[in-house]
N, C-alpha and C positions, 0 to 999 in steps of 0.2 A: 916221696911215693908220687908214683903216676896214677894220676885221678882216672884216667882211663882204667888200667886194671885193678884199681881198689874200688870201682863199682863194681864189676861183678863179683869181685871177692865178699864183696858185703850183701852181695841179694843173695849169692849161691850160700850164705850163713844162715838169710833169711827163710830159704826153704827150710834149710836145714833146723833150724828154730819152729817149723810151723810143722813139721812132721812132728817134731817131740813135744810140740802141744795139743796137736791132735791123741796121739797114743795118751798124754797127761787127762785130756779131760774124756777121751774112753775110759780109761780107768776111775778117774774119780765120779763116775757117773755111774757106774757098774756097767758098761755096754761090753764089756770084754766076755764077762763072768755068762754074761746071757746070749753071746755068742758062739760060746765055746758048746752050747746045747742044740745047735744048729735049728733056729728058730727059722718063720717065715719073717718076710719087712714087717709086716702088720703084728705079728705076736710080738716080737722086740719093740714096737712102736708103743703098745699096749701097755708091754709091762716097766716101762722107764715114765718116772713120773715126771715128764717135762713136757711142757702146756704147747710151745710152741713144734709143731709137728712139722711142718715145714721145714723148719733148720735140721731139727732131726735126720728127715730125709735124705737134705743135701751136706747133711757130714755123713751118715751111710756110704752117699753115695761119692764120697771122697774116699772110705776108707775102700772101695769100691775101683775106684782108679788109683788108687795107690797099693793097690793087689795085698793090701792087708787082708782085705775078704774078698772072698767071691759066694756069686750066687748059683747055687747049681738046684737043677728041679724044683723051682722055687723056693729052695733055703738056704739061709746065710751059714757061709763056715769061713773058721779063721786060716790064712793061711801060712801059720806060721811064721809071719813078717820079722826078719832082723834089716837092722839097720845100722850102721858104722857112722859116726861123727868123727872124718877125718878131717884136720885141716895142717896141708902142706906147711913146713916152716918157713919156706919162702913166703908166706901169704900172712901170715902174724902181723908183719909192719902194715898191711893194707886194711886191717880191720880198725874200725871206728867205733868207740861203743854205744853213742847216744842214743843208738835206732834201741836199742835192746830195751831199755823202759818204757817204749813208745810200744813196742809189741807184746812185753807185758801186759800194761793198760786195757791193750785190744782184747787180750789172751781172758784179761777177767771181765770184760764186755761181755764174753758168749754166755758166761755163767746168766746173766739178765737176757739176755737175747734169748736163752732158751725160756725161757718166759715168756716175754713177750717182743717181739723184732723193736717197739716203741717205746719200750723201756728208759728212765730218764737218764741211765746210765750207761745206755748205747750211743755211743758221740760221734758216730761217722757218719752226719749228715753236712753238707759241706757247708749250708748257711747255719740251722741251729747250733753246728757244731763246727763256728768258723775258728773259735779260740783254739782247740785241740788241733785242727787242721794248721795252724797258724803254726804250734810248736813242732810238728811231722816238719812242716817246712823248711822251719829255721835251725833244724838240728844241722851240725858238720857233713852229716851222709849226704843231705840234699845240698850244701853248700857245695859237697866233693863231685856228687855227679852232674851238678850245674860249669863244675869248673872243667869236666869232661868232655859239655855239650860244648862248650866254648872254645877247647883244645882243637876238636877235631872239626868244628864249625871252622878254624880259622878267624875268631873274633876279635877287630884289634877295632881302636877309638877311631871314630868316622863313620861306623857302616851302620846299615840302614836295619831294623831286628825286629821282627814278627814272631811274637809268642803265642801258641794256642794252648788255652789252661795256665796262664800264668800264675795264679794262684796270690800271695799274700806275700812272698818274700823276695821272690827271683826276679821283680823290677827294678828294686835298689841293686842288686849283685852284676846281673847283664847291664843297668844303666849304668854302675861304675865300669864295668869295661868297657864299654863303648864311647863314654865321656861325653863333652859338653857339644863336640860337633857332630855326634851320631845321633839315630833315633830307632826308640823303641816303642813299638805298640805292643800294649799287652791285653790278652781278648780273654775272659772267663766268665761264665755263665750264673756263676756265685756274688749276690751282691754283697754278702757280709764279708766275703773274701776280698773284694776289691776296698770296699771300705777300708781296711785294715790297711789293704798295700796302700790306699792313698795316703793314709796317716803315716806308712812308714817314707812313704817318697816327700812328704810335705817340708819346705826349709833344703831340700837340698841342691834344688837348682838344675836338676836332670833331664836332660831330655827326653821324659816320657811320659805316656799317654794309655790310657785305659778304654775300655769298651767290652760294656755287658752285654754277651750277644752267647747265642750257640753257637758253637763251632759248627754244625752242620750249616748255619746260614752265615759264612764268610762269602764275602763277593769281592774280587779283587778290583783294586782301586788304586793305590800305590804300589811300585814297587820296591821289594826288599833282597837286601845281601844275603841274610840267611833268618831260617823259618824254624821255628826248636817246637817240641813237643813232647815231652816226658811227664810218663804216668797217668798219660789222658784216654791213649785209644782203648784200654780196658774199659772204658765206662760209656762208650757209644758201638752201638750194636753195626751201624751204615758205617764206620769211620771211611769206605772208600770216597764219599764226598767229601770229605775234611781235608783225605790226604788230595785229591784233585785240586779243591780252591786253593789250597796252601801252595802246592805246587804252580800254581797259574800265577800266583801275588810273587813269585821270584824272579828278578833277572837272570839271563842269562851269565850263566859260572854260579849261581845263587846256588845255597845248599839248603837242603831240609834235612834235618837231624834228628833223630829220632829215638827215646831211650824206653824201653818195656822189659820186664823180664819175661822176654818172649819163650812161648810155649816150648817150643821146638829147640829150645837151648840149655833148659834146665830142669833137670830131672826130679820129679815129686814136687815141681811148682805148682802141683792141683791143692797143694795142704796152703801153702801160702794164699791161694784163690779162695778159700774156704775164710779164712779169717779177714778178707779186704771184703766179700760178699756180705758182710753187715754192713756195707754202702749198700743201700737202696738201687743204687746207679750202676752199681757195680756189673758187666757183663762177661768178663774173663778176659783173662792175657790174651795178646794175638798172636800168632806163630810170624816169626820175621820173614818165613816162605810166603805167605798169604799179605803180610805186607807190600813185599815188592813183588805182588803178582797182581795186588791193587792199581798200585803205581804204574807198572808197563802196559796194563791191560787199556789203559787210556791214552796212551799213543806216544806218552812222555818220551823225548831223547832223553835220556838221563846216562849217569855211570852210575853205579851202586859201590861201596865200599863197604864192608863191615869192622871198622876199627877194634869192635870187642862184642862178646856174646850177647850184651844189650842192648848193642848200639848198632845204628843202620842209617848210612850219611848217603842222600839221593844230590846227585849233581847235575844240574841243569844245561844240557849242552846246546 
């Protein structure tokens, strides 16, 4: 299995599951029969017994973004949306199953979030719900996308590696890849996730260090061969500063690898955004074009490659 191809195949399936999840939510909560009457947004909200109106508005906006619903003359109308769930034969072997229970758990959280965003069964906070995030970061899919990043980065023993938003599991995986002669610095702003990471790395004698800090506060001190950023930019509104500071930490010839479900690469990604948006820090997936422009606008001399729809590689010249 080529991990680079597998990441795209699984992200695409996540998006499709999310579309079906939205349709399921609309059916379960009686949204579609009400929409069939052509209500205003306010009339729809008032007709539904869902206290979290902000989330309900986001749900309606997502249906609009997917063209399931449109608003004409102040009234909502269903568009007769049809959706085909197709998996090409050659992609079956690329799919890994263990992200599905995670998605199902997040789907269940939405029902509680419709009551209140701070419901104890909504487990999407990086600190309060660090155990749930550690489960996500420990899945085969998560290990797979880190293998893909290592592959396109040319990661090998002895390298100096910086990871922005390292979480709880990646430090062990990348630390083992670079070996005892390398160096890995993982930064994250979640003390709870870093505590889990430290416990996991304890006793392994790997060249791994941690720093608790906001990614926007990165200051170039050391030089690195590789910088890794995965599923992080969607939590940073001003990620240009992060990309600039990260590029400045690279040696000449160093690579910055970014992995995201880029919104200009995956159709209907807004459905996945709805579910990930249960995390209060989530701001939306960036587009690959926006990320490229953010780096180029800072004047860096870089070579840009696109190994897959979900991966961008910037090589510092």
